[in-house]
C-alpha positions as CSV (number, residue, x, y, z in Angstrom):
1,X,7.2,4.4,-29.1
2,X,7.2,0.6,-28.5
3,X,10.4,0.7,-26.5
4,X,9.1,3.5,-24.2
5,X,5.8,1.7,-23.7
6,X,7.5,-1.6,-23.0
7,X,9.9,0.1,-20.5
8,X,6.9,1.7,-18.7
9,X,5.0,-1.6,-18.6
10,X,8.1,-3.5,-17.3
11,X,8.7,-1.1,-14.5
12,X,5.2,-1.1,-13.3
13,X,5.0,-4.3,-14.2
14,X,3.5,-7.0,-12.9
15,X,-12.1,-12.2,-10.4
16,X,-11.5,-14.9,-8.1
17,X,-12.0,-18.2,-10.0
18,X,-14.3,-19.4,-7.3
19,X,-15.4,-16.1,-6.0
20,X,-16.8,-15.8,-2.4
21,X,-20.2,-14.3,-1.9
22,X,-19.7,-10.7,-0.8
23,X,-21.6,-9.6,2.3
24,X,-23.3,-6.3,2.7
25,X,-21.9,-3.4,4.7
26,X,-24.3,-4.3,7.5
27,X,-23.1,-7.8,7.5
28,X,-19.3,-7.0,7.8
29,X,-18.0,-7.5,11.3
30,X,-16.7,-4.2,12.7
31,X,-13.0,-4.4,13.5
32,X,-10.4,-1.9,14.6
33,X,-7.9,-0.7,12.0
34,X,-5.2,-2.5,14.0
35,X,-7.1,-5.9,13.6
36,X,-7.7,-5.3,9.9
37,X,-4.0,-4.7,9.4
38,X,-3.1,-7.7,11.5
39,X,-5.4,-10.0,9.5
40,X,-4.0,-8.7,6.2
41,X,-0.5,-9.5,7.5
42,X,-1.5,-13.0,8.4
43,X,-2.7,-13.5,4.8
44,X,0.6,-12.2,3.3
45,X,2.2,-14.1,0.5
46,X,4.5,-16.6,2.3
47,X,6.3,-18.5,-0.4
48,X,10.0,-18.2,-1.3
49,X,9.5,-17.9,-5.1
50,X,6.8,-17.9,-7.8
51,X,6.6,-18.1,-11.6
52,X,3.7,-17.5,-13.9
53,X,2.7,-16.8,-17.5
54,X,1.5,-13.2,-17.9
55,X,-0.7,-11.4,-20.5
56,X,-0.5,-7.6,-20.6
57,X,-2.4,-4.8,-22.2
58,X,-1.2,-1.3,-22.3
59,X,-3.3,1.8,-23.2
60,X,-1.5,5.1,-23.3
61,X,0.6,7.1,-25.7
62,X,1.2,3.9,-27.8
63,X,-1.3,1.1,-27.3
64,X,0.0,-2.5,-26.9
65,X,-2.9,-4.8,-26.8
66,X,-1.3,-8.3,-26.8
67,X,2.0,-8.6,-24.9
68,X,2.9,-11.9,-23.2
69,X,5.6,-12.5,-20.6
70,X,7.2,-15.1,-18.4
71,X,7.5,-13.8,-14.8
72,X,9.8,-15.2,-12.1
73,X,10.2,-13.8,-8.6
74,X,12.6,-14.9,-5.9
75,X,11.2,-13.1,-2.9
76,X,13.2,-10.1,-1.7
77,X,15.9,-10.9,-4.2
78,X,15.0,-10.7,-7.9
79,X,12.2,-10.1,-10.3
80,X,12.7,-11.3,-13.9
81,X,10.5,-11.0,-17.0
82,X,10.9,-12.1,-20.6
83,X,8.4,-10.4,-23.0
84,X,7.2,-11.6,-26.3
85,X,4.9,-10.3,-29.0
86,X,3.2,-12.6,-31.5
87,X,5.4,-15.4,-30.2
88,X,8.7,-13.6,-30.8
89,X,10.9,-12.5,-27.9
90,X,11.1,-8.7,-27.7
91,X,12.5,-7.7,-24.3
92,X,13.8,-8.8,-20.9
93,X,14.1,-7.1,-17.5
94,X,15.9,-8.0,-14.4
95,X,15.1,-6.1,-11.2
96,X,17.1,-6.5,-8.0
97,X,17.2,-4.5,-4.7
98,X,19.2,-1.6,-6.1
99,X,19.3,-2.1,-9.9
100,X,17.0,-2.3,-12.9
101,X,18.3,-3.8,-16.2
102,X,16.3,-3.9,-19.3
103,X,16.9,-4.5,-23.0
104,X,14.6,-4.3,-26.0
105,X,15.3,-6.1,-29.3
106,X,13.3,-4.2,-31.8
107,X,15.3,-0.9,-31.5
108,X,18.3,-2.7,-30.0
109,X,18.4,-0.5,-26.9
110,X,19.0,-1.1,-23.2
111,X,18.6,0.5,-19.8
112,X,20.7,0.1,-16.7
113,X,19.9,2.2,-13.7
114,X,17.7,2.7,-10.6
115,X,14.0,3.3,-9.9
116,X,13.8,7.0,-10.7
117,X,11.7,6.6,-13.9
118,X,8.9,4.7,-12.2
119,X,8.8,7.2,-9.3
120,X,8.5,10.0,-11.8
121,X,5.7,8.3,-13.7
122,X,3.6,7.5,-10.6
123,X,4.4,10.6,-8.5
124,X,5.5,8.5,-5.5
125,X,8.7,6.8,-4.6
126,X,9.0,3.2,-5.9
127,X,11.6,0.7,-5.0
128,X,12.1,-3.1,-5.3
129,X,9.8,-3.9,-2.3
130,X,6.9,-1.9,-3.8
131,X,7.3,-3.4,-7.2
132,X,7.4,-6.9,-5.7
133,X,4.3,-6.2,-3.6
134,X,2.5,-5.0,-6.7
135,X,3.1,-8.3,-8.4
136,X,2.3,-10.4,-5.3
137,X,-0.9,-8.6,-4.4
138,X,0.4,-6.9,-1.3
139,X,-0.1,-3.2,-0.3
140,X,2.7,-1.1,-1.8
141,X,3.3,0.5,1.6
142,X,3.9,-1.5,4.8
143,X,0.6,-1.2,6.7
144,X,2.4,-2.0,10.0
145,X,4.4,1.2,9.9
146,X,1.4,3.5,10.1
147,X,-1.7,4.0,12.2
148,X,-5.0,4.0,10.4
149,X,-8.6,5.0,10.6
150,X,-11.0,2.3,9.3
151,X,-14.4,2.6,7.7
152,X,-16.7,0.1,6.1
153,X,-17.7,1.2,2.6
154,X,-19.0,-0.7,-0.4
155,X,-18.5,-4.1,1.2
156,X,-14.9,-3.5,2.2
157,X,-12.7,-2.3,5.0
158,X,-11.2,1.0,3.9
159,X,-8.0,2.1,5.6
160,X,-6.7,5.7,5.6
161,X,-3.6,6.9,7.5
162,X,-4.2,8.9,10.6
163,X,-1.2,11.1,9.7
164,X,-2.1,14.0,7.4
165,X,0.3,14.1,4.5
166,X,0.6,17.6,2.8
167,X,1.5,16.1,-0.6
168,X,-0.9,13.1,-1.1
169,X,-3.7,11.0,0.3
170,X,-3.6,7.2,0.3
171,X,-6.4,4.6,0.8
172,X,-6.5,0.8,1.0
173,X,-9.6,-1.4,0.4
174,X,-9.4,-4.8,2.2
175,X,-11.7,-7.7,1.4
176,X,-13.6,-8.8,4.5
177,X,-13.6,-12.5,3.3
178,X,-9.9,-13.2,2.9
179,X,-8.4,-9.9,4.1
180,X,-6.4,-9.5,0.9
181,X,-6.0,-6.2,-0.8
182,X,-8.8,-5.3,-3.2
183,X,-7.4,-1.9,-4.4
184,X,-5.3,1.0,-3.3
185,X,-5.2,4.6,-4.4
186,X,-2.7,7.4,-4.1
187,X,-3.9,10.9,-4.9
188,X,-1.2,13.6,-5.3
189,X,-3.2,16.8,-4.9
190,X,-0.4,19.3,-5.9
191,X,0.3,17.4,-9.1
192,X,-3.4,16.6,-9.8
193,X,-2.3,13.0,-10.2
194,X,-3.9,9.8,-9.2
195,X,-2.6,6.2,-9.1
196,X,-5.2,3.4,-8.7
197,X,-4.2,-0.3,-8.4
198,X,-7.2,-2.6,-8.6
199,X,-6.9,-6.4,-8.1
200,X,-9.1,-8.8,-9.9
201,X,-9.7,-11.1,-7.0
202,X,-7.6,-13.9,-5.4
203,X,-7.5,-17.6,-5.9
204,X,-6.2,-20.0,-3.2
205,X,-3.2,-21.9,-4.6
206,X,-1.4,-24.3,-2.3
207,X,-2.9,-22.7,0.7
208,X,-1.8,-19.2,-0.4
209,X,-4.0,-16.4,-1.7
210,X,-2.6,-15.1,-5.0
211,X,-4.1,-12.5,-7.4
212,X,-5.6,-13.5,-10.7
213,X,-4.4,-10.2,-12.0
214,X,-4.5,-6.5,-11.5
215,X,-5.1,-3.2,-13.3
216,X,-3.2,0.0,-13.0
217,X,-4.7,3.4,-13.9
218,X,-2.6,6.6,-13.8
219,X,-4.3,9.9,-14.4
220,X,-2.6,13.3,-14.4
221,X,-2.9,16.6,-16.3
222,X,-1.1,15.3,-19.4
223,X,-2.3,11.7,-19.9
224,X,-4.3,8.7,-18.9
225,X,-2.5,5.3,-18.8
226,X,-3.9,1.9,-18.1
227,X,-2.0,-1.4,-17.7
228,X,-4.0,-4.6,-17.5
229,X,-2.2,-7.7,-16.2
230,X,-3.5,-11.3,-16.0
231,X,-1.8,-14.4,-14.5
232,X,-1.9,-18.0,-15.7
233,X,0.0,-21.2,-14.6
234,X,1.1,-19.8,-11.3
235,X,3.7,-22.1,-9.5
236,X,5.4,-21.6,-6.2
237,X,8.7,-22.7,-4.7
238,X,10.4,-24.3,-7.7
239,X,14.0,-23.9,-8.8
240,X,14.3,-20.8,-10.9
241,X,17.0,-19.3,-13.1
242,X,17.2,-15.7,-14.2
243,X,19.1,-15.6,-17.6
244,X,20.0,-12.0,-18.5
245,X,22.8,-10.6,-20.6
246,X,22.6,-7.3,-22.5
247,X,23.9,-7.6,-26.1
248,X,27.1,-5.7,-26.6
249,X,25.9,-3.8,-29.7
250,X,22.8,-2.3,-28.1
251,X,22.5,1.5,-27.4
252,X,21.9,2.7,-23.8
253,X,18.7,4.5,-23.1
254,X,19.3,7.7,-21.2
255,X,16.6,8.8,-18.8
256,X,16.5,12.6,-18.3
């Protein structure tokens, strides 16, 4: 079960330290949806690369309470993670635009394929861009490609697409203080499935807003899954390498 849980965490994965005082609904400036999207775009992550230490907790079919990882991202190019448990290396993953490579040391298995597994788990298409956005605290969908309705609710701007989708509903909560994403939700009505991604606030690091961490909750008819991610020692725009080589003796994981 460890290899399946690690694989799920890797695919998916990825409290402001000086938190701003939240204003009430009545105190939030009323803006058009277009302006909210524009301000969110101006606050977009604008560095070429980042690295961080990550702690993860997974609760699902097999709970993993204490997983650590080193995370490295070269924007729009590569996402690399090296996982450890109790100080021992247990797995690595390398994600590029069209490929996902992963190996796990305990069972000596590896995976080499595309993004079908994560799309199946979450009930919506996932690709490199969406996974990168998840780690960087950006909406998993490009807000500039849709037209939205906006409401002010629970001290946030809430965006909902004007287009009616027969398969799912999607919502984005935007912080009125820094216009970063607070949370996003996709509800798949036909599958009775819900995906919620909730950020733990953003810290300003080198003039860039970056998440302290995030939590993913997936609920459907068969299961409830929670992944909790926290960042430490975040660094931007340094030289990075992405060492990855699958051992020859490992057995390939087949995704059906």
